[in-house]
VMD Tcl script that builds the backbone (N, CA, C; Angstrom):
set m [mol new atoms 198]
animate dup $m
set s [atomselect $m all]
$s set {name element resname resid chain x y z} {
  {N N MET 1 A -9.725 -23.866 10.035}
  {CA C MET 1 A -9.878 -22.783 9.074}
  {C C MET 1 A -8.525 -22.523 8.420}
  {N N PRO 2 A -8.434 -22.640 7.106}
  {CA C PRO 2 A -7.145 -22.425 6.448}
  {C C PRO 2 A -6.723 -20.962 6.498}
  {N N SER 3 A -5.426 -20.771 6.645}
  {CA C SER 3 A -4.919 -19.393 6.691}
  {C C SER 3 A -4.946 -18.779 5.292}
  {N N PRO 4 A -5.244 -17.494 5.203}
  {CA C PRO 4 A -5.278 -16.843 3.892}
  {C C PRO 4 A -3.870 -16.754 3.313}
  {N N ARG 5 A -3.805 -16.524 2.045}
  {CA C ARG 5 A -2.498 -16.387 1.399}
  {C C ARG 5 A -1.708 -15.279 2.073}
  {N N PRO 6 A -0.375 -15.405 2.114}
  {CA C PRO 6 A 0.426 -14.411 2.830}
  {C C PRO 6 A 0.360 -13.011 2.226}
  {N N PHE 7 A 0.010 -12.893 0.958}
  {CA C PHE 7 A -0.028 -11.580 0.316}
  {C C PHE 7 A -1.414 -10.948 0.338}
  {N N ALA 8 A -2.399 -11.603 0.918}
  {CA C ALA 8 A -3.767 -11.087 0.873}
  {C C ALA 8 A -3.888 -9.739 1.579}
  {N N ARG 9 A -3.434 -9.649 2.820}
  {CA C ARG 9 A -3.571 -8.391 3.564}
  {C C ARG 9 A -2.686 -7.286 2.994}
  {N N PRO 10 A -1.395 -7.558 2.692}
  {CA C PRO 10 A -0.588 -6.476 2.107}
  {C C PRO 10 A -1.142 -5.956 0.777}
  {N N LEU 11 A -1.717 -6.822 -0.025}
  {CA C LEU 11 A -2.292 -6.358 -1.292}
  {C C LEU 11 A -3.537 -5.507 -1.071}
  {N N LYS 12 A -4.323 -5.863 -0.063}
  {CA C LYS 12 A -5.499 -5.044 0.258}
  {C C LYS 12 A -5.065 -3.661 0.744}
  {N N LEU 13 A -4.018 -3.615 1.571}
  {CA C LEU 13 A -3.520 -2.327 2.047}
  {C C LEU 13 A -2.941 -1.505 0.897}
  {N N TYR 14 A -2.263 -2.165 -0.026}
  {CA C TYR 14 A -1.704 -1.484 -1.203}
  {C C TYR 14 A -2.827 -0.866 -2.041}
  {N N ALA 15 A -3.882 -1.638 -2.241}
  {CA C ALA 15 A -5.028 -1.131 -3.012}
  {C C ALA 15 A -5.721 0.011 -2.272}
  {N N LEU 16 A -5.819 -0.096 -0.959}
  {CA C LEU 16 A -6.410 0.980 -0.167}
  {C C LEU 16 A -5.589 2.257 -0.301}
  {N N GLY 17 A -4.271 2.126 -0.309}
  {CA C GLY 17 A -3.417 3.292 -0.478}
  {C C GLY 17 A -3.655 3.985 -1.804}
  {N N HIS 18 A -3.802 3.205 -2.860}
  {CA C HIS 18 A -4.066 3.804 -4.166}
  {C C HIS 18 A -5.465 4.428 -4.227}
  {N N ALA 19 A -6.414 3.800 -3.551}
  {CA C ALA 19 A -7.757 4.389 -3.500}
  {C C ALA 19 A -7.725 5.730 -2.760}
  {N N LEU 20 A -6.960 5.803 -1.671}
  {CA C LEU 20 A -6.835 7.069 -0.945}
  {C C LEU 20 A -6.151 8.132 -1.790}
  {N N LEU 21 A -5.208 7.717 -2.601}
  {CA C LEU 21 A -4.550 8.664 -3.505}
  {C C LEU 21 A -5.558 9.235 -4.503}
  {N N LEU 22 A -6.404 8.378 -5.053}
  {CA C LEU 22 A -7.411 8.848 -6.000}
  {C C LEU 22 A -8.441 9.745 -5.326}
  {N N VAL 23 A -8.803 9.429 -4.095}
  {CA C VAL 23 A -9.717 10.297 -3.348}
  {C C VAL 23 A -9.066 11.659 -3.124}
  {N N GLY 24 A -7.780 11.642 -2.782}
  {CA C GLY 24 A -7.057 12.900 -2.602}
  {C C GLY 24 A -7.031 13.735 -3.862}
  {N N VAL 25 A -6.869 13.082 -5.001}
  {CA C VAL 25 A -6.874 13.797 -6.275}
  {C C VAL 25 A -8.255 14.415 -6.527}
  {N N GLY 26 A -9.300 13.666 -6.233}
  {CA C GLY 26 A -10.654 14.196 -6.424}
  {C C GLY 26 A -10.947 15.386 -5.530}
  {N N VAL 27 A -10.524 15.295 -4.277}
  {CA C VAL 27 A -10.746 16.416 -3.358}
  {C C VAL 27 A -9.887 17.602 -3.767}
  {N N MET 28 A -8.678 17.338 -4.269}
  {CA C MET 28 A -7.828 18.428 -4.746}
  {C C MET 28 A -8.496 19.149 -5.915}
  {N N GLN 29 A -9.083 18.377 -6.801}
  {CA C GLN 29 A -9.769 18.959 -7.953}
  {C C GLN 29 A -10.948 19.824 -7.501}
  {N N ALA 30 A -11.648 19.362 -6.474}
  {CA C ALA 30 A -12.831 20.088 -6.008}
  {C C ALA 30 A -12.473 21.346 -5.216}
  {N N THR 31 A -11.404 21.270 -4.423}
  {CA C THR 31 A -11.083 22.387 -3.535}
  {C C THR 31 A -9.984 23.297 -4.058}
  {N N GLY 32 A -9.142 22.783 -4.934}
  {CA C GLY 32 A -8.023 23.575 -5.432}
  {C C GLY 32 A -6.815 23.561 -4.505}
  {N N SER 33 A -6.878 22.793 -3.436}
  {CA C SER 33 A -5.776 22.709 -2.484}
  {C C SER 33 A -4.932 21.467 -2.787}
  {N N MET 34 A -3.625 21.583 -2.629}
  {CA C MET 34 A -2.728 20.450 -2.864}
  {C C MET 34 A -2.648 19.529 -1.643}
  {N N LEU 35 A -3.122 19.979 -0.498}
  {CA C LEU 35 A -3.009 19.209 0.736}
  {C C LEU 35 A -3.702 17.840 0.659}
  {N N PRO 36 A -4.917 17.711 0.130}
  {CA C PRO 36 A -5.537 16.377 0.079}
  {C C PRO 36 A -4.742 15.375 -0.746}
  {N N MET 37 A -4.164 15.824 -1.853}
  {CA C MET 37 A -3.372 14.903 -2.655}
  {C C MET 37 A -2.083 14.529 -1.940}
  {N N ALA 38 A -1.490 15.469 -1.237}
  {CA C ALA 38 A -0.276 15.169 -0.482}
  {C C ALA 38 A -0.565 14.150 0.618}
  {N N LEU 39 A -1.693 14.302 1.292}
  {CA C LEU 39 A -2.059 13.340 2.329}
  {C C LEU 39 A -2.348 11.964 1.723}
  {N N GLY 40 A -3.025 11.937 0.588}
  {CA C GLY 40 A -3.297 10.673 -0.089}
  {C C GLY 40 A -2.029 9.991 -0.562}
  {N N ALA 41 A -1.085 10.775 -1.075}
  {CA C ALA 41 A 0.182 10.201 -1.527}
  {C C ALA 41 A 0.988 9.663 -0.355}
  {N N SER 42 A 0.947 10.351 0.776}
  {CA C SER 42 A 1.642 9.873 1.971}
  {C C SER 42 A 1.036 8.560 2.454}
  {N N ALA 43 A -0.282 8.497 2.479}
  {CA C ALA 43 A -0.952 7.256 2.890}
  {C C ALA 43 A -0.628 6.131 1.922}
  {N N CYS 44 A -0.592 6.436 0.638}
  {CA C CYS 44 A -0.271 5.434 -0.374}
  {C C CYS 44 A 1.133 4.873 -0.136}
  {N N LEU 45 A 2.067 5.741 0.139}
  {CA C LEU 45 A 3.435 5.303 0.385}
  {C C LEU 45 A 3.524 4.456 1.655}
  {N N MET 46 A 2.869 4.894 2.713}
  {CA C MET 46 A 2.917 4.141 3.970}
  {C C MET 46 A 2.229 2.780 3.849}
  {N N LEU 47 A 1.163 2.703 3.082}
  {CA C LEU 47 A 0.448 1.437 2.941}
  {C C LEU 47 A 1.116 0.497 1.938}
  {N N THR 48 A 2.162 0.946 1.269}
  {CA C THR 48 A 2.940 0.085 0.385}
  {C C THR 48 A 3.992 -0.703 1.173}
  {N N VAL 49 A 4.369 -0.205 2.338}
  {CA C VAL 49 A 5.431 -0.821 3.139}
  {C C VAL 49 A 5.147 -2.286 3.482}
  {N N PRO 50 A 3.944 -2.673 3.917}
  {CA C PRO 50 A 3.730 -4.096 4.225}
  {C C PRO 50 A 3.963 -5.020 3.030}
  {N N LEU 51 A 3.614 -4.573 1.843}
  {CA C LEU 51 A 3.839 -5.401 0.656}
  {C C LEU 51 A 5.327 -5.545 0.376}
  {N N VAL 52 A 6.069 -4.464 0.507}
  {CA C VAL 52 A 7.518 -4.521 0.294}
  {C C VAL 52 A 8.168 -5.432 1.330}
  {N N ARG 53 A 7.723 -5.332 2.583}
  {CA C ARG 53 A 8.257 -6.211 3.635}
  {C C ARG 53 A 7.968 -7.670 3.330}
  {N N GLN 54 A 6.765 -7.951 2.832}
  {CA C GLN 54 A 6.409 -9.333 2.492}
  {C C GLN 54 A 7.316 -9.865 1.391}
  {N N PHE 55 A 7.581 -9.046 0.375}
  {CA C PHE 55 A 8.507 -9.458 -0.689}
  {C C PHE 55 A 9.903 -9.692 -0.132}
  {N N ALA 56 A 10.353 -8.808 0.770}
  {CA C ALA 56 A 11.692 -8.951 1.345}
  {C C ALA 56 A 11.790 -10.217 2.197}
  {N N LEU 57 A 10.763 -10.500 2.993}
  {CA C LEU 57 A 10.773 -11.716 3.806}
  {C C LEU 57 A 10.783 -12.960 2.932}
  {N N ARG 58 A 10.022 -12.912 1.870}
  {CA C ARG 58 A 9.971 -14.065 0.962}
  {C C ARG 58 A 11.323 -14.299 0.294}
  {N N LYS 59 A 11.958 -13.207 -0.110}
  {CA C LYS 59 A 13.264 -13.346 -0.746}
  {C C LYS 59 A 14.310 -13.820 0.253}
  {N N ALA 60 A 14.262 -13.306 1.474}
  {CA C ALA 60 A 15.224 -13.712 2.503}
  {C C ALA 60 A 15.063 -15.183 2.859}
  {N N SER 61 A 13.821 -15.657 2.945}
  {CA C SER 61 A 13.603 -17.058 3.291}
  {C C SER 61 A 14.026 -17.976 2.152}
  {N N SER 62 A 13.907 -17.528 0.907}
  {CA C SER 62 A 14.324 -18.379 -0.204}
  {C C SER 62 A 15.839 -18.430 -0.325}
  {N N THR 63 A 16.546 -17.377 0.064}
  {CA C THR 63 A 18.008 -17.416 -0.003}
  {C C THR 63 A 18.590 -18.241 1.142}
  {N N ARG 64 A 17.895 -18.351 2.267}
  {CA C ARG 64 A 18.371 -19.168 3.373}
  {C C ARG 64 A 18.294 -20.654 3.044}
  {N N ARG 65 A 17.321 -21.040 2.237}
  {CA C ARG 65 A 17.171 -22.441 1.881}
  {C C ARG 65 A 18.278 -22.919 0.957}
  {N N LEU 66 A 18.892 -22.025 0.233}
  {CA C LEU 66 A 19.933 -22.432 -0.722}
  {C C LEU 66 A 21.172 -22.708 -0.004}
}
mol reanalyze $m
mol bondsrecalc $m
mol representation Tube
mol addrep $m
């Protein structure tokens, strides 16, 4: 079974973070509370970390080859 592309999982997590942010905005609109959007934004930020790490690992491995 071939391994999936290295960015597949981090991109899915990144998209999930943005979806949670949009859900937070919708709940904020419905309830009038800022807490759901703050929680969604926090989740969005945390779920961006794997993608940033993947970019950093890729850049580090390409500089070692030079």
